[in-house]
N, C-alpha and C positions, 0 to 999 in steps of 0.2 A: 212827744207823742207822734207827731207827723213823721219824724225820722224812723221810728219803730215800724209804723205802718208801711212806709215805702220799702223798707228792707224785707218785710214779710212778702210783699207783692212781687219783688224781684226774685225771691227764692222759689215761689210757686210757679212763676212764668217760665223759668229755665228748667226746673226739675219735674214739674208736674205735681199733681195732687198726691199720687201714689208712687212710692219708690220701688220699682221692679228690677230684678236681677237680669242682666243681658242673657238671652237664650243662646245656647251653644249650637253651632251648625251641625246638621245630620251627617255623620261619616259612615259610608258604606264599607263594610268589612270585606276583605279579599281572602279567600280560602284557597288552599292548595289541594289538588287531587291526590297527592302522595300521603297527606295526613287527613284523610277523610274519616270523620268520626260519626257519621250518620245522624247528625243533629238536624233539627228543622231548618235552622238558619243556613246550614251548608247545603241542604237539599234544594232550598229556594234559590240560593246563589247559583248553583250549577244548572238549575232549571232555566233561569233568566240568561245566564252566560252562554247557553247552547247556541243561540242565534249568532253571537259574536264568533264563537268557535267555528261554526259552519262557514264563515266568510274567510277563514285562514286559507292561504294559497300554498302552504308548505305541506306536502304529503307526509313527511317524517314527523312533524309536530302533530298532525291530525291522527296519525297512527297511535301516538301516546294517549290522546284523548279517547280514541276508539277503544283501546284496551280498558280504560276507566269506565266508560259508559256500558261496554259489553259486560263487565263484571258486575255493575250495580244498576242494570236497566230496570229492575223491579221497583226501585225507589223513585223513578221519574215518570211523568205523564207520557204515555206512548213510548216507553223506553226502547222497545224492540225496533220501532220505526225510526227512532233517533239513531240507533246503531246502523240500520240499513242505509240511512241518508249519508252518514259519515263514510261508510264503505264505498258507496257510489261516487262520492266526492273525491275520495283518494284514487279510485280507479280512473276517473276522468282526468285528474291531474297527472297521473302517471302516463296516460295515453298522450296528453298534450306535450309532455316533456319529450317523449319518444319521437313525435312528429317534428318537433323543433330540431332535434339532433339529425334526423334523416334529411330535413330540408337544408340544414347547414352544410352537411358533408356529402349529400346526394349518394347515399349508400346503394339505393336501388338502381342507379345508373351504372356504376362501376365499383366492384369490390375493392379496388386498389386506392380509390380516391380518399377514403378515410385514413388509410395508413400514410398516404402522401401528405395530407393536411397535418396529421399528428407528427410526422417526421420533420416537417418544417419547423414545428414548435419545439423540436428536440426530444421527442418521445422515443426512448431506446427500444421499447417493445415493437413499435411500429417500424422502426428502422431495420430491426432484425427480420421482421416479416417481409419487408421489401427485398432484403438480401436473398431470402428463400424464394420469393416470387420471381425474381429476375435471373436466378441461378442458371436455368437451362436455356432459355431463349435469349436473354441479354446478359451474358456473363461479365462483360466489361462494366456495365452500369452497376451490377451486383457487387463487383470487386471494389468499385469506387466508394460505395456506401459502406462496405465492410472495412475498408482502410480508414474511413472517417471514424467509425466506431472504435477501431484499434487506437487511433490518436486520442479519442476521448476516454481511453482506458476502461472500456467495457470488458470485464473479465471473460465472459463466455465468448464474445467475438474474438478476443485475443487468442483464446485456446483453439477456436475453429480456424482462424487464420494461420496459426502456427502449424496445425495438423494438415491444412490444405497445402501449405508450402512444403511440408515434409514428404507428403505422399502424392502430390499433384492431384488435388481434388477440386472440383469446381466450387467457386468461380475462378480459382487460380489456374492459369493455363501453362505456366512454366514452373518446374520444380526449383525451389530455392531453400536448401537445407540451412545455409548460413543465416538467412533471415528468420527461419523457424527457431533456430537455437537462440538467437538474440531475443526473440519474444518470450521463449521459455525462461531465459535468464531474468528478464524483466518481471515476469510473473512470479518467479522464485523470490525476487527482491521484495515483492508485495506479501510473500508468505503463502502463496498458493501451493498446496501440498502435493497434488498430482504432478505439477511441473517440477518441483524439487526432486521427486522420485524419478522422473524421466531423465533429468540431468544426471542423477546418480547412476542410472542404467547406462547412459552414454559413456560415462567415465569407467564404469565397471567392465563392460563388455567390448569397449573400443568401437562402438558404432560411430561411423563418420570420423575416422581417424584424421582425415585431412583438416578438419575444423576443431574437433575435440580429441585430444590424445588419450590413450589408454592410461588411466591413473587410478589405481585401486584405493590409494589413500584418500584421494579427493572424493571418490564415490562413497567411502565410509562417512566423510563429513556431511554429504548431502543426505545419506540414509539416517544418520544420527539426528540431523536437523529436523527431518520429517517425523521420526519416531518420538522426539522430545515433545512434539505437538500432538501426540496421540494417534498418528497415522498407522493403522494396523498392518498394511502391506509393507511398510518400512520396517516395522518390528519383526515381522515374519522373515524378511530378507536378512536382517541382522542376526536373527537366531540361527538361520541356516549357515551363515558365514562363521559365526563364533562357535557353533557346535560341530563343525566339520574338521576332523583331524587330517583326512587324506586329501583335502582340497588344495589346489595350487592357485594363487599363493596361500600359504598356511597362515591363517589369522585366528587360529583356535584360541578361545578364551573361555574357560569353564565358568568363571565367576559371572561374566557378562551374560553368557548363555543362560545360566540359571535365573538371573534377574528377569531377562526377557521372557523366559519360559513361564515364570509366575504371573507376569503381566498378561501373557496370552491366555493362560488358564482362567484368570479372573474375568477376562473379556468373554471367553467361551462360556463361563458360568452365567454371566449376565444375559448372554444371548439365549441360553437354554431356559433361563427363568422367564425371559420375554415370550418365548414360544409357549411355555406352559401357561402364562397369563392370558395369551390370546385364545387358546382352546383348552380351558380348564376341565371341561366336561369329558372331552374325548381322549385326553392323554393317559391318565391312570385312573380307571374306573374300578368299581368293585369286581365286575366281571372280567377284569383284565383285558378289555377291548381297547384298541388304540387306532386312531385314524391314520390313513395312508400318508396324508400330507405331513403330519407331525413326525412320522417315522423318517420320511425322506429328509426333512429339515434337520432333524437331530443327527442322523447318520452323516449327512453332508458336512455339517458344522464340525463334527468330531473328526471325520476323515481329512478335512482340510488342515487341521492342526497336526503337525508331526510331533506329538507329545506322547511319551511312553512312561507308564508306571508312575504317574503323578496324581495326587489326590484332587478330585473334582467334586464339589458339593452339588449334589443333584437331589431332586425330590424323592422321598421314600415311596417305593412302589408297594411294598408290604409293610406291615407294622414292625416285623422283626428283620427286615432286609434293607440294607442301605448300600447304595452304589458308591464305590470309592475311586475306581480308576476308569479311564476311557474305554479300556478293553472290556471291563465288566458291564459298562453301559451298553455296548454293542450286544453282548451275550444276553443281557436281560431283555432288551428290546426284541431280539430274535425269538426268545422264548415266548414273549407276550404275543408276538405275531402268530406263532404256531398254535398257541392255545386259543387264540381268538376264533370264535365261530364265524364271525362276519368276514374275516379276511381269508380269501381263497384265490389262488392264482388260476386264471383260465387260459389254457393254451390256445393260441390263435389257430384258426382253420385256414388251410392253404388249398384252395381249389385250383389246381394247375392242369386239370384234365379237360379243358375246353378245346374245341376244334378251331382251326384257323378261321379268323374273321367271323366267329360265332359268339353268341351272348348267353345261350341257355346253360343253366347249371346242371351238372350231372347228378345221377341218383345217389352216388356215393357222397357227394358234397351236401346234398339235401339231408341225407341221413345224419351226417355229422352235425349240421346246424340244429336239427331237431333234438339230438342227444344233448348238446350243450345247453339249449334253452330249457329242457326238462330238468337237467341236473342242477343248473345254476339259475334259480328263479329271481335272485336279487341282482340282475344285470343292470348297471347304471348307464353304460354307453356302449355303442357298437360302432367301430370304425371300419370303413370299407375302402380298400386301396386296389384299383384295377392294375392288372399285369398284362403287358403286351410282349409278344415274342418277335424275333427276327423274321419268322415265317409270315407273320401278319404284315410286316413291312414289305417283304418281298412280293406278297400278293398284290399290293397296290403298285409297286414298282413295275411288275410285269405288264400292267395295263397302260404303260407309258404316261403316267401322271407326273406332274411337276413336283419338285421337292416341297415347295410351300403348301401345295394341296395335299401331299402325303401326310404332313404333320396335322393338318386339319382333319383329315379322315381318321387318323389314329386317335385324335382327341374325341371325335364322335364315337368311335368304337369303344373307347374306355368309358364314356358317358353311358352308352347303351348297356354295357356290362354292369355298371353301377345301378342303373334303373331296374334291370331284371332281378338283381339280388335284393334291392329295396322292396320291390313288389312281393317277392317271396317272403321276406321278413314281415311285411305288413299282414300277410295272411296268417302268420304264426304269433305275432306279438301285438298286444293291444296298444301300447304307448309307442307312437311313431317318432316322438321327439328325441328319443335316445339314439336314433340312427344318424350317423354323421358321414357325409361324403368326403373323400379326399380331393383336394384341388389339383393334384398331380397324378400321373400314371407312371408305373415302374416298367422299364424295358429290361427284360430278362436276357442274361447272357446264355443261359441254358434254355432248352426248349420248354419253357413254362408259360402257359397261356391261361388266364382266368382272373381270379380275384383273391385277395388276402382279407380275412375277416378277423379283426382284433376286438377283444371284449374287456370291459373294465367294470 
């Protein structure tokens, strides 16, 4: 009996009177703003987490939270104020970062210091900038930096250095064709297409025979190498060579010429489609109006290709009309231009009846201007070019003025002629922004004094 009582006492002392289950610790849930489900728990979580978010010092991270709070501000207490606080914090952080950079590199003291610091760390962009900066005043220093960039095999610097040696361009002070060709050969070994094409031209035409001999077979190798990589200029060159029967040396090859012709046509077709995608509203409209830019682009791209009587897939202009050849493309475009109401060529006005060293417009000139303004109401631009005669020059020479001062006086005279015409146009036209001055003046060989007025 005693043993039984002792055992019960021991059980109660260690376990207690009531047997309770151990309570689980409270776990706070973490939510992501990417999967925001607008539940009470999530709203409370982001309400309390806002203070922690506001203490983040990374502006890029804060911008992500800003977009979240800006989108869902109505679910939070003083949501708009929260958004304002985040914006202000991002602004201050950006400002601090800028101040740190300016202190580090001292940009405000000297604009070259930043490039110098970055160049020491091997920044190629900064080194290129230093080459340009020192080119005129310190060409020797500029050349040293450029030579280092060439050693580091910077492609643009290599091309610039080769061109400078070929044609004696600063910072290079002595012409060295041999060095230029060596660099072009190195670039060609990298697969640089324009350099491959240049080497082909050297062999084709016999430029610099003392270094590169005239070798038409080798030039074809270079042209084919560039054309195989899709270089259009090389393809055009090969097409001319293979399609020419009368050329010397005769390398006529009809099969190869046809293949190249097809490739050039497909390339032309792609470029035409690109032009149509850029300006779909203005190319072929129901009223058959066409913009001036697209006309020029289309005609230039067609004229550049020496292709005759080959099919080109172009957009349908009418429902029943489809363009098949390049010649037909030209004809159709010209028809559209003529039929268009908006497209009208305005003949330029040439006021050559001014007196020596005078700026006033004549009655005849004023009448012409008024007629054109009344006739063409949709004038977009007016270009003014002053014209000076030899008699204007003689007038200043007779007064025993210096050559340098004569040029200045002629410039002043041209500016005065521009100003008088502008004042007259202002009295006739409401929009002054369409008037454009010419930065230069024309010296007439014949006795023409006055101004040329072009319209667009």
